[in-house]
C-alpha positions as CSV (number, residue, x, y, z in Angstrom):
1,M,21.0,56.0,69.5
2,P,23.8,58.2,68.1
3,E,23.2,61.0,65.7
4,H,25.6,59.5,63.1
5,S,26.5,56.0,62.3
6,T,30.0,54.7,61.6
7,S,30.7,52.5,58.6
8,P,33.7,51.6,56.3
9,F,31.7,53.3,53.5
10,C,31.0,57.0,53.2
11,D,27.5,56.7,54.6
12,D,27.6,58.8,57.8
13,Q,23.8,59.2,57.9
14,T,21.6,61.2,60.2
15,V,18.7,59.7,62.1
16,E,16.3,61.2,59.5
17,E,18.3,59.8,56.6
18,R,18.2,56.3,58.2
19,R,14.5,56.6,58.8
20,V,13.8,57.6,55.2
21,G,16.1,54.8,54.1
22,R,14.1,52.2,56.0
23,I,10.9,53.5,54.4
24,L,12.6,53.4,51.0
25,M,13.6,49.8,51.6
26,V,10.1,48.8,52.6
27,C,8.7,50.5,49.5
28,S,11.3,48.8,47.3
29,V,10.4,45.3,48.7
30,V,6.7,45.9,48.3
31,W,7.2,47.2,44.8
32,S,9.4,44.2,43.8
33,A,6.8,41.8,45.3
34,S,4.1,43.5,43.2
35,L,6.2,43.2,40.1
36,I,6.8,39.5,40.7
37,G,3.1,38.9,41.6
38,C,1.7,40.8,38.6
39,A,4.2,39.1,36.2
40,W,3.0,35.7,37.6
41,V,-0.6,36.7,37.1
42,A,0.1,37.9,33.6
43,K,1.8,34.6,32.7
44,F,-0.5,32.1,34.4
45,V,-3.9,33.7,34.8
46,T,-6.3,34.5,32.0
47,I,-8.0,37.8,32.7
48,T,-10.7,38.8,30.3
49,S,-11.9,42.0,31.9
50,P,-10.2,45.0,30.4
51,A,-10.7,46.9,33.7
52,L,-9.0,44.1,35.7
53,Q,-6.2,43.9,33.2
54,L,-5.6,47.6,33.6
55,A,-5.7,47.3,37.4
56,V,-3.1,44.5,37.4
57,A,-0.8,46.5,35.1
58,A,-1.3,49.7,37.2
59,V,-0.4,48.2,40.6
60,P,3.4,48.0,40.0
61,V,3.3,51.4,38.2
62,V,1.6,53.1,41.2
63,L,3.8,51.4,43.7
64,G,6.9,52.2,41.6
65,A,5.9,55.9,41.5
66,I,5.5,55.9,45.3
67,T,9.0,54.3,45.6
68,F,10.5,56.9,43.3
69,W,8.9,59.7,45.3
70,V,10.4,58.3,48.5
71,F,13.8,57.9,46.7
72,I,13.7,61.6,45.8
73,K,12.9,62.5,49.4
74,K,15.9,60.5,50.5
75,L,18.0,62.1,47.8
76,R,17.1,65.5,49.1
77,A,18.1,64.6,52.7
78,M,21.5,63.3,51.6
79,D,24.7,65.3,52.0
80,E,26.6,66.5,48.9
81,L,28.9,63.5,48.6
82,Q,26.0,61.0,48.8
83,Q,24.1,63.1,46.2
84,R,27.2,63.0,43.9
85,I,27.4,59.2,44.2
86,Q,23.7,58.9,43.4
87,L,24.0,61.3,40.4
88,E,26.9,59.4,39.0
89,A,25.1,56.1,39.6
90,L,22.0,57.3,37.9
91,G,24.1,58.5,34.9
92,I,25.9,55.2,34.7
93,G,22.6,53.3,35.0
94,F,21.0,55.4,32.3
95,A,24.0,55.1,29.9
96,V,24.2,51.3,30.4
97,G,20.4,51.1,29.7
98,V,20.7,53.2,26.5
99,L,23.7,51.1,25.2
100,Y,21.9,47.8,26.1
101,E,18.7,48.9,24.3
102,I,20.6,50.0,21.2
103,G,22.6,46.8,21.0
104,H,19.6,44.6,21.8
105,T,17.4,46.3,19.3
106,L,20.0,46.0,16.5
107,Y,20.8,42.4,17.3
108,V,17.1,41.4,17.3
109,R,16.7,43.1,13.9
110,L,19.9,41.7,12.4
111,A,19.6,38.1,13.8
112,D,15.8,38.0,13.0
113,V,15.1,36.5,16.4
114,Q,11.9,37.0,18.4
115,Q,12.4,39.7,20.9
116,P,12.0,38.4,24.5
117,D,10.2,40.3,27.2
118,G,11.9,43.6,28.1
119,N,14.8,43.5,30.5
120,L,15.8,47.2,30.1
121,A,14.6,48.2,33.5
122,S,16.5,45.3,35.1
123,V,19.7,46.2,33.3
124,M,19.4,49.8,34.3
125,L,18.5,48.9,37.9
126,F,21.4,46.5,38.4
127,A,23.8,49.0,36.7
128,W,22.7,51.7,39.1
129,I,23.1,49.4,42.2
130,G,26.6,48.4,41.1
131,A,27.5,52.1,40.4
132,V,26.2,53.1,43.9
133,L,28.3,50.4,45.6
134,W,31.3,51.3,43.5
135,G,30.9,55.0,44.3
136,K,30.6,54.3,48.1
137,W,33.7,52.2,47.9
138,R,35.5,54.8,45.7
139,Y,34.7,57.9,47.9
């Protein structure tokens, strides 16, 4: 296996970066599955035990923390260009999330509508993903 890969994007990764990237992908899939599973449980299963309620709520939080820890590890292994792309993407994701939350909160108050379940994390995540893809294409 060669030390570096070739790609039309600027992702000339070392073997270690690819290894950590695979771990991050697995963590992300497990975390996403836990979010879906716990959301399903919260919607369709009645849990009366406060300890079990806390446990169900804590599962995606703990798995998310592990995923973020692996992401930071991958970020530290990246070269400067990849770090710049990630920094810009995180900034864009954060800004889009702030603007979404401000607009959504004002709309809910002004329109006097019932506020649906939060989508802020999804908005920020998809904005970050889009910004990463745009940054890889741009650089």
